[in-house]
VOGU-3710 file (C-alpha; in Angstrom, 3 decimals, decimal comma):
1> mircaiaglg> 128,414/112,026/125,397  130,671/109,235/126,534  128,601/106,083/127,229  130,105/104,298/130,276  129,732/101,143/132,287  130,784/100,640/135,895  131,926/97,408/137,579  131,318/97,304/141,350  128,502/99,036/143,132  129,745/99,158/146,662
11> rwgrtlveaa> 130,044/102,405/148,675  132,613/103,849/146,371  131,130/102,590/143,191  127,929/104,381/144,027  129,910/107,541/144,775  131,376/107,369/141,303  127,872/106,928/139,749  126,593/109,983/141,534  129,672/112,017/140,585  129,365/111,050/136,955
21> sadarlkivr> 125,774/112,305/136,852  127,207/115,804/137,416  129,195/115,717/134,128  126,948/115,850/131,063  129,728/114,217/129,018  129,749/110,929/131,082  126,701/108,756/131,127  126,787/105,465/133,037  124,300/103,267/131,244  125,381/99,800/132,429
31> aveadldrar> 126,608/98,251/135,678  128,191/94,975/136,696  127,620/93,714/140,200  127,813/90,241/141,680  125,028/90,977/144,213  122,252/91,735/141,798  119,503/91,910/144,433  121,420/94,486/146,359  122,233/96,612/143,322  118,923/96,424/141,511
41> pfceergial> 117,008/99,208/143,320  119,945/101,666/142,977  120,195/100,854/139,209  116,503/100,954/138,553  116,281/104,419/140,225  118,850/105,771/137,863  117,950/103,922/134,688  121,144/101,863/134,617  121,040/98,439/133,047  122,343/95,810/135,453
51> tgsfddilad> 124,189/92,599/134,688  126,214/90,015/136,666  128,572/89,448/133,746  131,732/91,492/133,148  131,835/90,086/129,611  128,464/91,672/128,816  129,884/95,151/128,974  132,995/94,152/127,097  130,777/92,886/124,264  128,642/95,917/124,198
61> ptieavllat> 129,734/98,073/121,206  128,058/101,120/122,552  130,072/101,305/125,697  133,061/103,595/125,259  134,533/103,600/128,820  134,507/101,478/131,841  134,887/102,567/135,466  136,285/99,953/137,856  135,450/100,157/141,597  136,296/96,473/142,212
71> phslhraqvi> 138,707/94,714/144,644  142,383/95,301/143,856  143,087/91,682/142,971  140,675/91,878/140,012  142,148/95,032/138,462  144,856/93,487/136,314  142,645/91,026/134,493  139,830/93,562/134,186  141,882/96,442/132,881  143,619/94,161/130,343
81> avaaarkqvf> 140,268/92,836/129,211  138,788/96,326/128,912  141,859/97,486/126,872  141,473/94,444/124,589  137,849/95,591/123,984  139,225/99,018/123,000  137,370/100,817/125,734  138,789/103,711/127,916  139,527/102,789/131,586  139,174/104,600/134,869
91> cekplaltra> 140,340/102,432/137,728  140,039/103,272/141,416  143,183/103,265/143,574  145,215/101,285/144,228  145,550/100,228/140,610  147,497/97,172/141,834  149,351/95,929/144,889  152,577/95,502/142,924  154,421/97,685/140,455  154,738/94,777/138,007
101> damamfeacr> 150,998/94,359/137,785  150,539/98,090/137,226  153,079/98,127/134,464  151,317/95,257/132,694  148,049/97,218/132,810  149,600/100,406/131,401  151,403/98,457/128,660  148,132/96,773/127,631  146,280/100,033/127,483  149,085/101,785/125,525
111> aagvllavgh> 149,176/98,841/123,022  145,426/99,166/122,553  145,496/102,937/122,191  143,184/103,612/125,224  143,565/105,704/128,303  144,179/104,199/131,717  143,267/106,739/134,393  143,802/105,944/138,093  141,413/107,467/140,581  143,323/109,425/143,334
121> nrrfwpsmwa> 140,589/111,920/144,155  142,430/113,854/146,830  144,768/115,074/144,109  141,840/117,192/143,184  141,186/118,789/146,522  141,589/122,629/146,129  144,123/122,734/149,014  146,243/119,950/147,531  146,292/121,834/144,204  147,529/124,840/146,088
131> lrqitasgel> 150,151/122,843/148,024  151,681/121,469/144,785  151,876/125,005/143,403  153,585/126,595/146,436  155,987/123,665/146,730  156,990/123,859/143,003  157,211/127,702/142,966  160,287/127,931/145,185  158,535/130,112/147,751  159,297/127,647/150,514
141> gailhieghn> 162,970/127,488/149,510  164,779/124,194/149,246  162,356/121,363/150,155  163,826/119,398/153,071  161,095/117,205/154,638  157,509/116,212/154,261  155,042/114,787/156,868  151,677/113,135/156,147  148,845/111,455/158,112  145,561/110,063/156,976
151> snensnavlg> 143,265/108,162/159,344  139,704/107,145/158,626  137,365/105,477/161,000  135,237/104,053/158,194  137,007/100,794/158,838  135,011/100,501/162,050  131,982/99,750/159,959  133,657/97,134/157,867  132,982/93,779/159,550  133,589/91,441/156,597
161> gwrlspeesp> 134,599/91,126/152,926  137,642/91,804/150,919  138,711/94,985/152,781  139,556/92,929/155,857  141,659/90,428/153,801  145,450/90,716/154,412  145,901/89,594/150,753  143,577/92,317/149,434  144,407/95,103/151,862  147,882/94,492/153,366
171> gggltgaglh> 149,756/96,874/155,674  146,859/97,763/157,981  145,528/101,137/156,994  148,218/101,715/154,358  146,267/100,249/151,427  143,133/102,285/152,062  143,895/105,616/153,771  147,736/105,622/153,741  147,994/105,261/149,991  146,391/108,619/149,429
181> vldaftslig> 149,251/110,172/151,382  151,884/108,224/149,464  150,408/109,468/146,190  150,409/113,024/147,574  154,125/112,618/148,495  154,900/111,438/144,985  153,070/114,370/143,358  154,796/116,922/145,659  158,355/115,499/146,059  158,908/112,777/143,416
191> ptrqvyarln> 159,898/109,093/143,584  160,992/107,375/146,786  164,481/105,763/147,142  164,074/103,849/150,492  161,353/103,048/152,930  161,446/101,800/156,540  157,911/100,812/157,704  156,310/99,376/160,827  152,837/97,861/161,388  151,493/97,548/164,894
201> preagppqld> 148,415/95,370/164,862  146,857/95,805/168,341  143,696/93,787/167,723  142,774/91,614/164,736  139,033/92,730/165,004  136,834/93,452/163,350  137,066/96,351/163,745  140,771/96,221/163,476  142,987/98,324/165,779  146,329/98,957/164,166
211> tamlaidfan> 148,817/101,748/163,350  151,272/101,991/160,411  154,277/104,260/160,231  156,729/105,001/157,411  160,105/106,757/157,356  160,898/107,637/153,805  164,070/108,793/151,915  163,227/110,251/148,556  165,447/110,101/145,459  166,150/113,827/145,685
221> avtgtlatvr> 167,417/113,594/149,342  164,157/114,942/150,917  163,009/112,893/153,905  159,447/112,090/154,934  157,219/110,446/157,568  153,737/108,957/157,179  151,281/107,565/159,648  147,843/106,048/159,376  145,458/104,896/162,213  142,362/103,042/160,924
231> atpfywrvhv> 140,098/103,237/163,992  140,370/106,970/164,880  138,072/109,716/163,427  138,971/111,149/160,041  142,200/113,189/159,961  144,323/114,553/157,109  147,575/116,330/157,147  150,309/116,933/154,554  153,013/119,288/155,602  155,932/120,422/153,371
241> fgskgsaevl> 159,035/121,901/155,056  161,456/124,150/153,190  164,428/126,317/154,016  162,287/129,486/153,734  159,037/128,270/155,144  156,468/125,498/155,408  153,001/124,836/154,012  150,447/122,432/155,655  147,131/121,148/154,257  144,640/120,132/156,902
251> devtmvvrks> 141,537/119,298/154,853  140,039/119,821/151,470  140,111/123,601/151,553  142,556/124,639/154,214  146,240/125,413/153,965  148,513/127,085/156,588  151,716/128,750/155,405  154,464/129,526/157,951  157,406/131,819/157,477  160,090/133,268/159,797
261> asaphqikyp> 159,186/136,426/161,616  155,585/136,283/160,731  152,384/134,709/162,134  151,044/131,554/160,401  148,757/132,478/157,584  145,719/130,321/156,942  144,130/130,171/153,483  140,761/128,887/152,722  139,935/127,823/149,143  136,465/127,522/147,590
271> aadsvvaeld> 135,099/124,004/148,130  134,900/121,605/145,093  133,777/118,022/144,676  137,025/116,078/144,143  135,359/113,001/142,662  133,448/115,067/140,123  136,785/116,906/139,336  138,615/113,647/138,681  135,882/112,349/136,380  135,863/115,671/134,521
281> afadtiegkh> 139,639/115,244/133,963  138,957/111,660/132,690  136,402/113,037/130,194  138,785/115,868/129,220  141,533/113,383/128,473  139,229/111,130/126,405  138,364/114,225/124,396  142,049/115,137/123,938  142,047/118,295/125,858  144,931/117,500/128,145
291> pfpvteaevl> 146,757/114,506/129,772  145,209/112,893/132,879  146,879/114,699/135,859  147,916/111,442/137,618  150,567/110,138/135,321  151,858/106,579/134,725  155,226/107,402/136,158  153,665/108,698/139,355  151,385/105,709/139,847  154,386/103,391/139,323
301> atlsafeaal> 156,529/105,444/141,756  153,809/105,353/144,400  153,419/101,586/144,017  157,171/101,114/144,241  157,082/102,866/147,625  154,029/100,910/148,670  155,649/97,573/147,858  158,807/98,634/149,678  156,813/99,559/152,815  155,020/96,154/152,826
311> qsmrsgqavv> 158,335/94,370/152,448  159,861/96,433/155,251  156,887/95,638/157,569  157,583/91,998/157,026  161,366/92,072/157,337  161,825/94,830/159,889  164,520/96,349/157,672  164,664/99,413/155,406  163,919/98,408/151,728  165,216/100,140/148,612
321> chag> 162,518/100,951/146,055  162,463/99,824/142,472  164,204/102,475/140,348  162,885/103,647/137,007
//
């Protein structure tokens, strides 16, 4: 059993706690939360010791791993502190808002000999696993283009706090919903060479009405487009186009394959809890069974594209991504 602590018990932090309870290897025994009164009933119901001090869990020698579901701006200091305490780290996306901050975190964990796993749960959707397999197999021929869209009306319920801050969540819906698609692009196609991005803020809100659009050139000459709309109902689409066919994922379990001279073929995969799956992978990696599926190189490549997109939104010009 891996004794864990979690920092941050907002909506997603609580989701991680529930998912961890499905893996007998991970046991969340302590939690850090600034709003103790709000978190106390949740923790008491689950037998989790609650504290308002991050240092408390760092000093606890029985804690082997720390899960971070905190605002992005806290991640660098928290990850480096957890690494210094020689504890394994699982950090929710985005790991950072800049590639440089992410590099500093990976370097600190590497020096301490601990794992830094970044939570991109949609990597673990059964349909996205299948899309990576068909893309890599050559069945679609030479990959030419990719399109993606992720919208999520959860933002309509966010009326205050760090998620509305331009410093914490820049680029409209890109930091929250859109980053999932950028990560999918990286896992499917590879690193980005150049990004041209636009943010159209219709109303400041809350709730905020805005759209974000990206035109992407990848290092391997594939092109891509990405869009996200914060206020509209949930929608997910990642579509890979090749010289011999295309494959499109529409949700957690649905993929549509299209080839010349044949009708579109829809495939349904068995449902699986992607948050449980990513925490299973975290536990597997701690136990030395296999590397964590979201690699350091992929995290850095995604954040390079993210940074370039934000710069492009500000300048109105295409921006070349950081190489390497």
